N, C-alpha and C positions, 0 to 999 in steps of 0.2 A: 362328617367333615373333620372331626377331631383326628380320626384315624388316618385320613387322607393327608391331613398337614403333617402329621408325625412320620407317616411313612415317607413322603416327600422329602422331609428333613434327613432322615436316615439314609435314604438312596443318595442324596446330595453328599452326605460325609463319605460314603462309600465310593462314589463315582467321581466326585469333582475334588481337584486339589485346592490348596490356598486356604484363605480365611474363611470362617463360617458365613455362610450366605442363606439368608431365609427366603430368597426369592421363590425357590422351588415350593416350599411351603406354601408362601402366599398365593402363588398361581395355582397350586392344587385347590386352595380354598375358593377362589375366584371362579375357576373352571366348574367345580362340582356345584356351587351355588347357581351358576349361570344356567346350567343345562340339565339341572335335576328334574325338571318337570316339562321337558320339551322332547319332541322327536329327535332322531338321529341327525336329520338335516339341519334343524334349528340349533341343535347343539354343536354342530360343526360351526355354524356361523357365529355363535357366541363365542366358542373357543377360539375362532379366529379374531374376533374383537378383542378378547383378553390377551392373546398373545401379541397383537399389534400394539396395545397399549404397554405391554411389558417391555417389548423390544425398543420402543421410543424411550421410555424411562431408562433401559439400560444403556443406550448410547449417550443420554445425557448425564446420567449420573457417573459414568466412566470419565466423562470429559471435564464436566463443571461441577457436579454435585446439586445439592438443593439450594437454590437462591430464588428470590421472587421473580427475576426474568426467566430462569430456568423452568420454574413451575408454570408460568403462562405460555412459554413455548411449548412444553408438553402438552398442555391442554389443547392449544392451537393446532399442533402438528397432529395429534391424535384425533381431532374433530375431522380435519382435512382428509387423513388416510380413512377414517370411518365412512365418510362421504364417498371418497373415490372407489372403496371397496363396496359400497352400497350395502352396508350393514343394517339399515332400516331401524327397527326399534331398539336393536342392540348397539347403536352408535355410542350412547353415553358409556357403555361399558368400557370402551377403549380409553377415554380421558381418565375414568376413575380407576382403572387398573394402572395407568402410567403414574398417577399421583400416589397411589399407595407403594408401588415399586419404588418410585423416587424418594419417598419418605424413608423407606428402610436401606437406601442405598449408601455406598461408601465407594470413595475414590481408591481404596486399596484393593479392590475386587476388580479382577480383569474382565474385560467385556466377554471374552469367550467362556470364562466360568459362569458369568451371569446368563448367557444364552444357553449353556448346557442346563444349568438349574431350571431355568423356565421351561424348557422341553420336558425335563423330569417331571415338573410339578403339572404340566399339561397332560402328561401321559397318565400320571397317577389319577387326576381328576376324571379324564375320560374312563380309565379302567374302572374306577369306582362305580361310575354311572352305569357302565354295561354289566359288571359282575354284581353289583348290588343295586339294582334298579329300583326306583321308587313304587310304592304301591299305587294301584290304579284307584283314583278317588270316585269310585261308582256310587257308593253310599252317600258321599257328600253331595254328588250331583243330584241324586235322587232326592235327597232332603231339600235340594234347593228347588227342585221343580215342585215339591210338596208344598214349601213355603209360598211359592207364586200362587197355586191353587188355594191355599189358606187365606192370602191377602186378598184375592178376589171374592171369596166367600165372605170374608168379614164386612167388605164393603156393602154386599147384598144384605147381610144380617142388620147392619146398622140401619140401613134403609127399611128394612121389614119392621124393626122394633119402632122407629118413628112413625111409619104409616099405621101400625096397629095401634098407636096410642092416641094421635091427634091429627088433625089436617095438616098437611104439609105446607111449606112456604118455598119460595123460589131459592132463599138463602140456604135452607137445609139441603136442597138438591144440589146446589152449587158446592157445597161441602162434601157431599157424596162423590161428585164428579171429580173434585180435586184428590180425594182419597184413592179413587179408581186409577187416576193417571200417576199417583205415586207408586202404585204397584209395579209399574213399568221399570223402576230402579232394581226391584228383586227380580224382575224377568232378565235384565241385563246381566246381573251376577250369576244367575243360574246359566245363562247361555255361555259365559265364561268358563264355568266349571264343567259344563257338558263339553265344551271344545277341548278342555284340558284332558277329559277321559280319552277322547280320540287321539290326542297327540301322545300321552303317556303309554298307551297300548302298543304303539308302534315300537318294534324292536325291543320289547320289554318281555324278559322271561317270566315274570310274574303273570303275564297275561295268557301265556300258553295253556291250553285246554280248557279255557274259559269263554263263556259266550259274551260278544261284544254287544253291550246294551246301550251303546251310544246312539245308534239310531232310533231305538225305542224310547230313550230319554229325549232326544231331539224331537221326534214326532209327538210325544206327550206335550213338550214345551210349546210347540207350534199349535197344538189344539188349543191350549190355554190362551195363547195370544189372540187367536180367533174369537174366543169366548170374551176376552178382555175387550177386543173392540166393540163387541156387541153390548157389553155391560156400559161401556161409555156412550154408545149410541142410545142405549136406553135412557140413561140419566139425562143426556142433552134433549131428548124428546120430552121427558117429564118437566126439566127445567124451563122449556118453552110454554107448558101448560099451567104451571104452578103459578098460584097468585103471589104477588110480591109481599103482602101483608097477611097476617093470620086472619083466617076467616073461617066460619063453620062450614062453608062450601067451598071446598078447594078444587072442584071440577070433577071429583069422583064420587062423593057420597059415602056415608058411612058403611055401608054393605059392601060396595065395590072396593074401597080403600083397605078393608080388612081381609077381604079375599085377595087383594094384590099383595098384601103383607105376607100372606101364607105363601103365595107362589115364589115370592123372592126367598123366603125361608127355605123352601124345598130345593130351589135351584141352588142356593148356598150349599145345601146338604150334598147335592149332586157334585159340585165342584170339590168339596172336601173329600168325598168318596173317590173320585178321580184321581186326586193327588195321592191319595193312599194306595190306589191301584198302581201308579207308576213306581212308587216306592216298593211295593210288594213284588212287582215284577222283577226288579233286580234280585231280590232274594228268591225267585222262583216260586213264590207262595200266593199267586194272585188268584186262586180259584174262589176262596171265601170272599175276598174283596170284590171280586167280579160281581157276585150275587149282590153284594149291598150296593154297588153302582146300579145295576139293573133295577134293584127296587126303588131307589131313589129317582131315577130317571122315569119310572113309571108313575110314582106318586106325584112328582113334578108336573108331568104332562096331564095328569087328572086334575089337578089344581088349576093348571091353565086353561083346561076344558070348562071348569066351572066359571072361571073368570070370563071366558069368551062369551058365555051365556048371559052373563051380568052386564057385559059391556055392549051387547047387541042393541043399537038404538036405530031409529029410523035415519037412514043417511039423508034423505030429502029434507028432514026437520033440522038436523043438526049436522051439516056437512064437514065443518071444520074439526068438530069434536069427533066425528066418525073417522075421519082420517088419522087424526092424531092417535086415538085409541089403537086403531088398526096398526100403526107403525110401532106402538108399544108392545103389542102382542107378537109383532113379527120380530121385535129386538129379543124378547124372551126366548123364543124358540131358536134364534141364532145363538143364544148363549148355549143352549143344550145341545144343539146338531154336533158340534166338534167333538163332544164327549161320547159319541156313538161307539157302543161296545163292539160291534161287528168289524168296523174298521180297524179298532185297537187288536182284536183277536186276529185278524188277518195280518196286521203287521208283526205281531209276535210270533206267528206261525211261520212266516217267511224267514224271520230272523233265526229261528231255532232250526229250521230245516237244514240250512246250510248245504254243503256239496252232498250228492248221494253216495251212498256206500258203494265202493268198488269202482268209483269213477276218478281217473286221474285229471286233476285240474291243472291246466297249463295257464299261468297268470299271463295278463298282456305284456309284462315285462319280459318273461321267458319266450313268449310268443314272437317279440320283436327280436330277441337274440338270436333265435333259430332262423336258419336260412329258409326261404319260402319253398324251394324244391324239397328240402328235407321234411318239412312238415306235410307236403303233399304225399311224398313217398311213405311216410309213417301211416298216414290216413290210408294209402292204398293197400299196405300190408295188413292193416287190421281189417279191412273189407275182406281180403283174400282169405284171411284166417277164419273168418266168420263163414264164408262159403265152403270152405273145406270142412269145417266142423259140421255143418248141416248136411253135406254130402256123405259123411261118414256115419250118418244115423243118429248123431247126437243132439240134433236140433229139436 
């Protein structure tokens, strides 16, 4: 940003006559800040928002300068133009740009000069974003997904420790449920960073030759969201069964409660390992972590099988308890199901295979640009070439 501002100022001195004007440098800072982490399309929208605000300020500062009513008029006109241009989330950048330029304005600078310097600054800002693209935040996105997995695992570990020590109460389960719901904020932040990965990769020279891990990160985050729903369902079911006051008999019994604590601890280990797997996939070092995930899933399912045996009761004697415990076991399995390694390996394989070697890929955009008869003619020529090659004895 410093280099862009200085370069825009030097170009202003070289290309524009008259008094020194900082509008170009200011516009360069606004443009490069607005579109540093966005795709080209979003960058153009933001540049348009900045330029609109700057031009409003240019018109006002040339005529009247900075007063209380010119400031209000600049904000109102900028917001109106942003609404007319449908700038959406970037609408506020229009009045902000107008206010900043109006603050450094001066009546001695001609409107033509201000417009020229504005365009110089916008050009410098766009050029810097293209020639010096921002890094793709893949590691930050992977770390965000791992934090979501760790947050879910922490919920289960807290429940496991409590159940391993004493009979539970409804208030304790309510606290676990609240903690599980709080993990949703971490998931929202991770979603935002993963979306940023996809946006920054577009038209980014730093992304050339690298694997697009955004689909894998998004798939991992979606798997964790399914597990989060199952965890909340598990705690809701336990909340319905747990007694309100502390009692030696909480509906489980000492043996079942401790076995259930072990199951929750092993499921938490699965979630931790899955988060590590997603992070390792970004670095291409998932082999060792996959083995850890597989072992954790196997141990968790073995612990669940033991719990199933302990929870088997006569449904005719204890109908409500049977249904409630069955829903608990189902919820535990639903936490583990989205972490399946086979689906994860299939997604990773599809991601890394990409286009086959030697095949020319015509994108949908290029296909729409080509006339349809030309495409058919090209296919016909390819078929004829293959037939001629086969007839010549090379097939």
